[in-house]
C-alpha atoms as one frame of an Amber mdcrd trajectory, in Angstrom:
protein
  16.243   4.359  24.561  16.029   7.210  27.188  16.933  10.772  26.400  16.601
  13.834  28.728  15.293  16.768  26.858  15.360  20.365  28.218  12.343  22.047
  26.687  10.132  24.385  27.518   7.422  22.515  25.870   6.423  19.403  23.593
   3.808  19.020  20.857   2.924  16.630  18.467   3.261  17.252  15.102   0.563
  14.965  13.440   1.558  15.956   9.671   4.921  15.337  10.004   4.732  12.048
  11.971   7.291  13.785  14.498   7.491  14.391  18.634   8.450  18.139  18.593
   9.940  19.911  21.219  10.452  23.437  21.318  13.744  24.573  23.286  13.727
  28.277  23.713  11.949  28.899  20.395  14.183  26.406  18.327  12.282  24.198
  16.482  13.416  20.324  17.069  12.386  16.668  15.427  14.532  14.153  18.112
  11.805  11.180  17.412  10.645  10.108  14.324   7.326   7.951  14.389   5.165
   6.931  12.035   1.517   8.809  12.207  -0.465   6.041  13.601   1.265   5.723
  16.848   1.506   9.271  17.755  -1.539   9.653  19.831  -0.859   6.822  21.453
   2.957   8.044  22.692   1.360  11.353  23.516  -1.069   9.632  26.149   1.221
   7.228  27.511   4.087  10.053  27.677   5.914   9.040  30.583   7.513  12.710
  32.701   9.913  13.352  35.127   9.770  16.603  36.454  12.766  18.503  37.600
  14.120  21.676  38.608  17.452  22.699  37.039  18.936  26.057  37.610  21.157
  26.203  34.728  18.659  26.008  32.356  15.430  26.621  34.347  13.059  24.612
  31.999  11.261  21.348  32.785  13.535  17.683  32.601  11.527  15.339  30.127
  12.088  11.696  30.995  10.484   9.118  28.811  11.451   5.773  27.524   9.824
   5.556  23.744  11.440   2.289  23.155   8.618   1.010  25.741   5.774   3.211
  24.395   6.227   1.918  21.349   6.467  -1.775  21.782   3.013  -1.479  23.931
   0.812   0.345  21.289   3.343  -1.997  18.563   1.234  -5.422  20.989  -1.972
  -4.025  20.129  -1.838  -3.313  16.673   0.335  -6.447  16.312  -2.887  -8.310
  17.966  -5.644  -6.598  15.003  -3.085  -7.811  12.539  -2.839 -11.062  13.604
  -6.866 -10.644  13.824  -6.830  -9.759  10.565  -4.764 -12.768   9.230  -7.281
 -15.265  10.549 -10.099 -13.552   8.610  -8.452 -13.308   5.582  -8.077  -9.499
   5.388 -11.513  -8.873   7.047 -12.172  -6.832  10.071 -15.305  -6.641  12.747
 -15.399  -3.841  15.412 -17.337  -6.736  17.269 -13.991  -8.603  17.126 -11.959
  -5.730  18.985 -14.846  -5.318  21.774 -14.059  -9.307  21.807 -10.646  -9.160
  22.281 -10.379  -5.897  24.476  -9.040  -3.559  21.709  -9.985  -0.012  22.044
 -10.872   1.385  18.535  -8.719   3.964  18.756  -5.852   1.216  16.920  -8.412
   0.629  14.160  -8.984   4.482  13.646  -4.616   4.528  13.614  -4.722   1.811
  10.872  -7.349   3.659   9.194  -5.450   7.017   8.862  -1.905   5.167   8.220
  -3.742   3.617   4.921  -3.467   0.186   6.253  -7.346  -0.595   6.373 -10.091
   1.045   4.632 -13.711   0.687   5.759 -16.099  -1.315   3.599 -19.313  -0.730
   5.401 -20.663   0.031   8.816 -18.678  -1.932  11.131 -16.280  -3.782   8.555
 -13.096  -3.274   7.709 -10.507  -4.988   4.913  -6.908  -4.731   4.457  -6.119
  -2.281   1.406  -4.449  -4.700   0.010  -6.805  -7.865   0.020  -9.889  -8.529
  -2.192 -12.965  -7.999  -0.387 -14.993 -11.195   1.163 -18.602 -10.199   0.112
 -20.145 -12.929   1.323 -18.981 -12.102   4.889 -19.091  -8.330   4.713 -23.031
  -8.226   3.996 -23.677 -10.785   6.426 -21.642  -8.965   9.225 -22.968  -6.070
   8.081 -27.050  -7.666   8.434 -26.206 -10.139  11.603 -30.174 -10.857  11.311
 -29.689 -12.737   8.278 -28.786 -15.933   6.869 -27.795 -17.031   2.992 -30.686
 -18.875   1.771 -32.658 -20.401  -1.617 -30.478 -19.044  -4.775 -27.150 -18.529
  -2.323 -27.518 -21.501  -0.163 -27.943 -23.357  -3.379 -24.745 -22.694  -4.490
 -22.815 -22.550  -0.689 -24.408 -26.246  -0.498 -22.814 -27.080  -3.540 -26.558
 -28.167  -4.872 -25.416 -25.375  -8.356 -22.540 -24.412  -9.805 -24.593 -20.742
 -11.249 -23.037 -18.451  -9.086 -25.799 -16.035  -8.167 -26.797 -12.843  -9.028
 -27.643 -10.967  -6.047 -27.449 -12.657  -2.673 -30.816 -14.198  -1.663 -31.023
 -14.058   2.538 -33.877 -14.956   5.027 -34.604 -12.925   7.962 -36.907 -13.001
  10.662 -40.962 -11.890  10.556 -40.534  -8.455  11.550 -37.402  -7.471  10.691
 -36.542  -4.403   8.826 -34.223  -2.345   7.161 -34.191   0.346   4.523 -30.603
  -0.777   3.517 -31.575  -4.013   3.172 -34.716  -3.910   1.477 -33.262  -0.443
  -1.219 -30.268  -3.135  -1.911 -31.649  -5.325  -4.806 -31.209  -8.371  -2.893
 -34.136 -11.183  -2.275 -35.355 -11.373   1.246 -37.818 -13.743   2.434 -39.535
 -13.256   5.914 -39.494 -16.965   8.048 -41.516 -17.476  10.814 -39.331 -17.236
  14.376 -40.091 -20.439  15.358 -39.047 -22.002  12.117 -36.041 -19.590  11.271
 -33.520 -21.162  12.857 -33.981 -24.650  11.521 -31.564 -25.918   9.209 -28.825
 -23.427   9.705 -25.490 -24.381   9.881 -22.334 -22.619   9.387 -20.245 -23.051
   6.298 -16.907 -21.137   4.363 -16.969 -18.489   1.742 -14.192 -19.125  -1.072
 -12.145 -16.964   1.015 -12.147 -19.435   4.505 -14.618 -17.409   6.347 -17.431
 -18.729   8.264 -21.173 -17.550   7.311 -24.357 -18.684   8.377 -26.373 -20.455
   5.504 -29.389 -23.088   5.248 -28.203 -27.033   5.204 -29.325 -29.184   1.993
 -32.552 -30.139   3.796 -33.855 -26.968   4.342 -32.429 -25.079   0.963 -34.538
 -27.669  -0.990 -37.793 -26.972   1.281 -37.206 -23.597   0.832 -36.619 -23.941
  -2.821 -39.667 -25.890  -3.657 -41.666 -23.855  -1.180 -40.922 -20.362  -3.394
 -40.758 -22.586  -6.627 -42.758 -19.758  -7.837 -40.000 -16.916  -7.390 -36.832
 -19.629  -8.561 -36.371 -20.751 -12.218 -37.446 -24.457 -12.648 -34.007 -25.426
 -14.163 -32.163 -24.553 -11.383 -34.571 -26.679  -8.942 -34.172 -29.371 -10.747
 -30.294 -29.136 -11.215 -30.055 -29.114  -7.515 -32.665 -32.052  -6.702 -30.887
 -34.516  -8.911 -27.482 -33.356  -6.865 -29.240 -33.646  -3.797 -29.995 -37.108
  -4.234 -26.838 -38.185  -5.177 -24.886 -36.232  -2.243 -23.730 -39.506   0.235
 -24.354 -37.381   3.346 -27.898 -36.642   2.444 -30.988 -37.222   5.081 -34.045
 -37.988   3.464 -35.659 -38.510   6.891 -34.707 -35.127   7.779 -35.570 -33.504
   4.573 -38.997 -34.799   5.108 -39.486 -33.624   8.655 -38.703 -29.889   7.378
 -40.700 -30.692   4.927 -43.717 -31.571   7.203 -42.568 -28.319   9.266 -42.708
 -26.022   6.531 -46.085 -27.777   5.066 -44.717 -29.077   1.629 -43.732 -32.275
   2.671 -46.170 -33.646  -0.445 -44.788 -31.377  -3.390 -41.272 -32.497  -1.628
 -42.078 -36.205  -1.614 -43.263 -35.940  -5.184 -39.734 -34.627  -6.249 -38.157
 -36.814  -4.046 -39.313 -40.089  -5.113 -39.277 -39.729  -9.121 -35.552 -39.201
  -8.582 -35.030 -41.867  -6.217
């Protein structure tokens, strides 16, 4: 849709969601748009200047349909990312797909998404995926110990707080104040047995595999409930996909081979 408007001035009224024009002092609202699209319309206005004696005003020629179509495509790309991640969006996703953050602000201003934490957003009508959001905020962390037992289906007990491992030397004031169980691991061993798994919401997160998790809980057994450890070991030996050789190799690297063998040999 193209229009020619005789006007001496134009400006945006963000409070009412209109593109407004002033024609000889008369306040007009010829175009009604969602407030979220106003910054884009203003930025990409296509203007052609002509002199018309009868009005002695600037002529504005613009094609609103093309402007909105172009900007909607970016908005739709963000919505597709949200759908693909079960309602959760990271600011790093925008950089990955070369989408300006202006569009994120527009969706937030329009009430379609809301900020969960630094760099993490979710659709306002969705349930927050806390496991995914937490790890998106603390990218150096991996789920381990009690939380990994739950994610590896080695226990049915839902963790009361997150147990995570971070590399030695990693510091985060907010993480320490959050009440989480934090385990510091030598950087040479930190990535050993780290795998990707899905949260109950279907998003991908990093955790330790069953073999690494068994080594972790036995290495930190003074901080973990004995009943939980025994349940996890019994479940592990019943798993068809268990890998005892890998478990013993990890146990040797973490220097818990003796205690691991004692537990496993009793159960096998």
